C-alpha positions in Angstrom: 0.0 0.0 0.0 1.5 3.4 -1.0 2.1 6.1 1.6 0.1 9.3 1.1 1.1 12.8 1.9 -1.8 15.3 2.1 -0.3 18.8 1.4 -2.6 21.4 2.9 -1.8 25.1 2.4 -3.8 27.4 4.5 -4.2 31.1 5.4 -7.3 30.8 7.4 -5.9 30.6 10.9 -6.3 29.7 13.6 -8.6 26.8 12.8 -10.0 27.2 9.2 -8.1 24.1 8.2 -9.3 21.8 11.0 -12.5 20.5 9.5 -10.7 19.3 6.4 -8.0 17.6 8.5 -10.5 15.8 10.6 -12.4 14.4 7.5 -9.2 13.1 6.0 -8.4 11.3 9.2 -12.0 10.0 9.9 -12.6 8.8 6.3 -9.3 6.8 6.0 -9.2 3.1 6.6 -7.8 1.8 10.0 -4.5 0.7 8.4 -4.0 3.8 6.3 -0.5 5.0 5.8 -0.6 8.8 5.4 0.9 12.0 6.7 -0.8 15.4 6.8 1.4 18.4 6.2 -0.1 21.8 7.1 1.8 24.6 5.3 1.6 28.2 6.6 3.5 31.4 5.9 6.0 32.7 8.3 3.8 35.8 9.0 1.1 33.4 10.3 3.1 31.1 12.5 1.9 32.7 15.7 -1.7 32.2 14.8 -1.6 28.4 14.9 -2.8 26.9 18.2 0.1 24.7 19.4 -2.2 22.5 21.5 -4.1 21.5 18.3 -0.9 20.2 16.7 0.9 18.6 19.6 -1.6 15.7 20.0 -2.1 14.8 16.4 0.6 12.3 15.4 -0.2 12.4 11.7 -0.1 16.2 11.6 3.1 18.1 10.7 3.6 21.8 10.2 5.9 23.5 7.7 6.5 27.2 7.8 7.2 28.9 4.5 9.5 31.9 4.7 9.3 32.8 1.0 6.3 34.6 -0.6 3.0 34.7 1.2 1.2 32.6 -1.3 -0.6 29.3 -1.4 1.8 28.2 -4.3 4.9 28.6 -2.1 3.1 27.0 0.9 2.2 23.9 -1.2 5.7 23.6 -2.6 7.2 23.9 0.9 4.9 21.1 2.1 6.1 18.9 -0.8 9.7 19.4 0.2 8.9 18.0 3.6 6.7 15.1 2.4 7.9 11.5 2.5 4.9 9.9 0.8 4.8 7.9 -2.4 1.7 9.9 -3.5 1.2 13.6 -3.0 -2.3 15.0 -2.7 -3.0 18.7 -2.9 -5.4 19.6 -0.1 -7.0 22.9 1.0 -9.5 24.3 3.5 -12.4 23.5 1.2 -11.3 20.1 -0.2 -12.8 17.0 1.5 -12.2 13.3 0.8 -14.8 10.5 0.4 -15.0 7.6 2.8 -12.3 5.1 2.2 -10.3 7.6 0.0 -7.0 5.8 0.7 -8.4 2.4 -0.3 -10.0 3.7 -3.4 -6.8 5.5 -4.6 -4.7 2.4 -3.7 -7.0 0.1 -5.7 -6.9 2.3 -8.7 -3.1 2.8 -8.6 -2.6 -1.0 -8.3 -5.1 -1.8 -11.0 -3.4 0.5 -13.5 0.1 -0.5 -12.4 0.9 3.1 -11.7 4.2 2.9 -9.9 6.3 5.5 -11.6 5.1 8.9 -12.9 1.4 9.8 -12.9 -1.1 12.4 -12.1 -4.7 11.5 -11.2 -7.8 13.5 -12.2 -10.5 12.7 -9.6 -14.0 14.1 -9.3 -14.3 17.3 -7.2 -18.0 17.6 -7.5 -17.7 20.5 -10.0 -19.1 20.6 -13.5 -16.0 22.7 -14.4 -13.6 19.8 -13.7 -15.5 16.5 -13.8 -14.8 15.5 -17.4 -11.9 13.9 -19.1 -9.5 16.6 -20.3 -10.7 19.2 -17.8 -8.6 21.2 -15.5 -7.2 19.7 -12.2 -7.4 22.2 -9.4 -6.4 19.5 -6.8 -4.0 17.1 -8.6 -2.8 13.8 -7.0 0.7 13.1 -8.2 3.3 10.5 -7.7 6.6 11.3 -5.9 8.5 10.3 -9.1 6.7 13.0 -11.1 7.2 15.5 -8.3 10.9 14.8 -8.2 11.3 15.3 -12.0 9.2 18.4 -12.0 10.7 19.9 -8.9 7.3 21.3 -7.7 3.7 20.5 -7.2 2.7 23.9 -8.6 5.0 26.0 -10.9 6.6 28.5 -8.5 6.5 31.4 -11.0 2.8 31.8 -10.4 1.2 33.6 -7.5 -2.1 31.8 -7.6 -4.3 31.8 -10.7 -3.6 29.6 -13.7 -1.0 27.4 -11.9 -3.5 24.5 -12.1 -4.0 25.1 -15.8 -0.2 24.9 -16.2 0.0 21.6 -14.3 -2.9 20.1 -16.3 -1.6 21.1 -19.7 2.0 19.9 -19.0 0.9 16.6 -17.6 -1.5 16.0 -20.5 1.3 16.8 -23.0 3.7 14.4 -21.2 1.0 11.7 -21.2 1.0 11.1 -17.5 -2.6 11.9 -16.7 -5.0 9.1 -15.6 -8.7 9.7 -15.2 -10.1 8.4 -11.9 -13.3 10.4 -12.0 -15.2 7.6 -10.2 -13.4 8.6 -7.0 -15.5 11.5 -5.8 -14.1 14.3 -3.5 -15.9 17.5 -2.5 -14.8 20.9 -3.3 -16.7 23.4 -1.2 -15.2 26.4 -3.1 -16.4 30.0 -2.9 -16.1 30.3 -6.7 -18.8 27.6 -6.9 -21.1 29.5 -4.5 -20.5 27.0 -1.7 -18.6 29.2 0.7 -18.1 32.9 1.6 -15.8 35.0 -0.6 -13.6 36.1 2.2 -10.4 38.1 2.2 -8.2 35.1 1.4 -10.4 34.3 -1.7 -10.4 38.0 -2.8 -6.6 38.2 -2.7 -6.0 35.0 -4.6 -8.7 35.8 -7.2 -8.0 39.5 -7.7 -7.8 40.8 -11.3 -4.1 41.4 -11.2 -3.5 37.7 -10.3 -5.6 36.6 -13.2 -3.8 38.9 -15.6 -0.3 37.9 -14.4 -1.3 34.2 -14.4 -2.7 34.3 -18.0 0.4 36.1 -19.3 2.7 33.5 -17.6 0.7 30.6 -19.0 1.2 31.9 -22.5 4.9 32.2 -22.0 5.1 28.7 -20.5 3.1 27.2 -23.4 5.5 28.8 -25.9 8.4 27.3 -24.0 6.8 23.8 -23.8 6.4 24.4 -20.0 10.2 24.0 -19.6 9.7 20.3 -20.2 12.5 18.3 -22.0 10.0 15.5 -22.3 7.6 17.6 -24.3 10.5 19.0 -26.4 11.6 15.4 -27.3 8.1 14.3 -28.0 7.5 17.2 -30.4 10.7 16.5 -32.2 9.5 13.0 -32.9 6.1 14.2 -34.2 5.9 14.9 -37.9 5.5 18.6 -38.7 1.8 19.6 -39.2 0.9 19.5 -42.8 0.6 22.9 -44.5 -3.0 24.0 -44.8 -4.5 22.8 -48.0 -5.8 25.8 -50.0 -8.9 24.9 -52.0 -8.4 25.1 -55.8 -9.7 28.4 -57.2 -12.0 27.8 -60.1 -13.2 30.9 -62.1 -16.5 30.4 -63.9 -16.4 32.3 -67.2 -19.9 33.0 -68.5 -20.1 34.7 -71.9 -23.6 35.0 -73.2 -26.6 37.1 -74.1 -29.5 35.2 -72.5 -29.9 32.3 -70.1 -32.8 30.0 -70.1 -34.6 29.0 -66.9 -33.2 25.5 -67.2 -29.7 26.9 -67.6 -30.0 29.1 -64.5 -31.4 26.2 -62.4 -28.5 23.9 -63.4 -25.9 26.7 -62.9 -27.1 27.4 -59.3 -26.9 23.8 -58.4 -23.4 23.5 -59.9 -22.2 26.6 -58.2 -23.6 25.5 -54.8 -22.0 22.0 -55.1 -18.6 23.2 -56.2 -18.5 25.8 -53.3 -18.4 22.8 -50.8 -15.0 21.8 -52.2 -13.5 24.6 -54.2 -13.1 28.3 -54.1 -15.4 29.5 -56.8 -15.7 32.9 -58.4 -17.8 34.0 -61.4 -17.1 36.4 -64.2 -19.8 37.4 -66.7 -19.6 39.5 -69.9 -21.7 40.2 -73.0 -21.4 42.5 -75.9 -22.5 42.3 -79.5 -18.9 41.4 -80.5 -18.2 37.8 -79.4 -14.4 38.3 -79.6 -14.7 41.1 -77.1 -17.0 39.1 -74.9 -14.5 36.3 -74.3 -11.5 38.5 -74.4 -13.0 40.8 -71.7 -13.6 37.8 -69.4 -10.1 36.5 -69.8 -8.6 40.0 -69.5 -10.3 40.6 -66.1 -9.0 37.3 -64.7 -5.4 38.0 -65.9 -5.5 41.5 -64.3 -6.6 39.8 -61.0 -3.7 37.4 -61.2 -1.3 40.3 -61.9 -2.7 42.0 -58.8 -1.9 39.0 -56.6 -5.0 36.8 -56.9 -4.3 33.1 -57.2 -6.6 31.3 -59.7 -6.0 27.6 -60.6 -8.5 27.0 -63.4 -11.1 28.7 -65.6 -14.3 26.9 -66.4 -15.9 28.2 -69.6 -19.7 27.6 -69.9 -21.6 28.9 -73.0 -25.0 30.5 -72.3 -26.6 27.4 -73.7 -24.5 24.6 -72.1 -24.2 23.4 -68.6 -22.1 20.7 -66.8 -23.1 18.6 -63.8 -20.9 18.4 -60.7 -20.0 14.8 -61.5 -19.0 15.8 -65.0 -16.9 18.6 -63.7 -15.1 16.3 -61.3 -14.2 14.0 -64.3 -12.6 17.0 -66.1 -10.7 18.0 -62.9 -9.5 14.4 -62.4 -8.1 14.3 -65.9 -6.1 17.5 -65.3 -4.8 16.1 -62.0 -3.7 12.9 -63.7 -2.3 14.5 -66.8 -0.1 17.5 -66.1 0.9 17.6 -69.8 -2.7 18.7 -70.6 -3.6 22.4 -70.6 -7.3 21.8 -70.7 -10.0 19.1 -70.9 -13.4 19.7 -72.6 -16.9 18.3 -72.6 -18.8 18.2 -75.9 -22.2 18.9 -77.3 -24.0 18.5 -80.6 -23.7 21.5 -82.8 -24.6 22.5 -86.4 -24.3 25.5 -88.7 -26.5 28.5 -88.0 -29.3 27.5 -90.4 -28.9 23.7 -89.7 -28.0 23.2 -93.4 -25.8 20.2 -92.5 -26.1 17.2 -90.2 -25.1 18.0 -86.6 -21.6 17.3 -85.6 -19.7 17.1 -82.3 -18.3 20.3 -80.9 -14.6 19.4 -81.1 -12.0 18.2 -83.5 -8.9 19.2 -85.3 -7.3 22.1 -87.1 -5.9 21.4 -90.6 -2.6 22.8 -91.9 -4.6 25.4 -93.7 -6.2 26.6 -90.4 -9.6 25.1 -91.2 -11.8 23.3 -88.7 -12.1 19.5 -89.1 -14.8 18.3 -86.7 -14.3 14.8 -85.2 -16.9 12.3 -86.3 -19.1 10.7 -83.7 -18.0 7.3 -84.9 -14.3 8.1 -84.4 -15.0 9.4 -80.9 -16.8 6.3 -79.9 -14.2 4.0 -81.4 -11.3 5.6 -79.5 -9.5 3.3 -77.1 -10.2 5.5 -74.1 -12.6 8.2 -72.8 -9.9 10.8 -73.0 -9.1 11.8 -76.6 -6.6 14.4 -77.8 -8.1 17.3 -79.8 -7.0 20.6 -81.2 -10.2 22.5 -81.2 -13.4 22.9 -79.1 -16.5 25.1 -79.5 -16.2 25.9 -75.7 -19.5 24.3 -74.6 -17.6 23.3 -71.4 -13.9 23.8 -71.1 -11.7 23.5 -68.0 -8.4 25.2 -68.7 -5.4 25.8 -66.4 -5.0 29.5 -65.7 -1.3 29.3 -66.1 -1.6 28.0 -69.6 -2.8 31.4 -70.9 0.6 32.8 -70.2 1.9 30.7 -73.1 -0.3 32.6 -75.5 -0.1 36.0 -77.0 -2.1 38.9 -75.4 -5.8 38.7 -76.3 -5.8 35.2 -77.7 -9.5 35.4 -78.6 -9.0 38.2 -81.1 -9.9 37.2 -84.7 -7.3 35.5 -86.8 -7.6 37.4 -90.1 -7.6 35.3 -93.3 -9.6 35.6 -96.5 -10.3 31.9 -96.5 -12.7 32.3 -93.5 -16.2 33.7 -93.7 -16.0 37.5 -93.5 -12.2 37.1 -93.6 -11.8 36.1 -90.0 -11.9 32.9 -87.9 -14.5 32.7 -85.1 -13.3 33.6 -81.6 -13.1 29.9 -80.5 -11.2 28.8 -83.6 -8.9 31.8 -83.3 -8.1 30.8 -79.7 -7.2 27.3 -80.7 -5.2 28.3 -83.7 -3.0 30.3 -81.4 -3.0 27.5 -78.8 -1.8 25.0 -81.5 1.0 27.3 -82.6 2.1 27.7 -78.9 2.1 24.0 -78.3 -0.8 23.8 -75.9 -2.4 20.3 -75.4 -6.1 19.7 -75.1 -8.4 16.6 -74.8 -12.1 15.8 -74.7 -13.8 13.4 -72.4 -16.3 11.6 -74.6 -18.4 10.7 -71.5 -19.0 14.4 -70.7 -21.7 15.2 -73.2 -23.6 18.3 -72.2 -27.0 19.6 -73.2 -27.4 22.4 -75.8 -30.2 24.7 -74.7 -30.9 26.3 -78.1 -34.3 27.5 -79.5 -33.9 24.6 -81.9 -32.2 21.5 -80.6 -29.2 20.5 -82.7 -29.5 16.8 -81.7 -30.1 14.7 -84.9 -33.7 13.8 -85.4 -35.2 10.4 -86.3 -35.4 10.1 -90.1 -32.1 11.8 -90.8 -29.1 10.0 -92.2 -27.8 9.1 -88.8 -30.3 7.3 -86.5 -31.0 8.8 -83.1 -30.0 5.7 -81.2 -26.5 5.8 -82.6 -25.9 9.4 -81.8 -27.3 9.1 -78.3 -25.1 6.1 -77.5 -22.9 8.3 -75.3 
């Protein structure tokens, strides 16, 4: 059975300590091995009735001639103690019946024979939970000898228990024994009068000094080489992961209700994982529309904004969150790609030809050669290299625009094009091809085309509907 030392610091003399002392004696078992050390300040030594001490064999008195504070009194008592287990006592801290037997059983059951600190119940909602502060710690002599104190001597009163608790928790020496229930009849809990002793210990200056000291001690790992070594062994915390910034680029004149409904759902879903911003532009000149959107983003980047990707959506196309994640996954897995596209059915303005897919290749003469649906479906994988897209849905790395000339959407002038100029999308990809940019289409990411007339092939045309809708 371990020997216990109850360390009782008191200022309430002559007899404010006596009730607690009597309960510790009366509630111990008959064969209990414990000593009771009453710690007082030198200025109070004449207030202690000698006759109350002379006839109590378990009671010893230590006189502290340092600061007149409970911290120095407790530490003075610890220096005199001979027990294996040190218990912080006080005028308002009372033990349960059989306290020594309960503590002994717990210590033996957990094989606690070296360094430990016990968190017991004090009857207070502020402390009776795992991880909560320990105003009355119970510590082993081995831990006391390594620490050199029962309370850090740099404190006057307040926050010394916070210091003890945090250090012990970080060193991994705390054991929860909350089933052992003591009583804390503290004035702060409304269970006793807030007398002069309470007011001195709890004055504002003591709180302020204690809080400042606790911050200093935390920063210095509480002066503990154990914590220093443990933290050296821990891997450094990972750098905070910044969410990818996706800029939605919305060129267009009008947006159908179906489009708006899908866009709101897309935006709300992406916001849960990414940082999303939106840019919108429209003018009668489509080259200026797209160019204005890109120019605004490039100015933001030059001003210090970090943007990872641009997601281009035409005013008659929309992508689902699942389709977007496929495009993002391709870029994550293929760093050599500058962008990945979805596709839609498209046709000439007057639907004079059969609809084609919205991507393909650029000939040596700078002409558009749309990919056939059959070739797309016959490809060995879902991801297919392309040189051109009509921008129904395009996820492009923001950094890739730096490889292009200024204003890459401006018209490429050539008499072989209608009106002597290529469209803004073809002009962009002509410049991208010349700069060596690489693009692909995911054939599974087919997006709707919300036009006044649907460009999807109709039954009865040269290509049956079932074949075109196979994707």
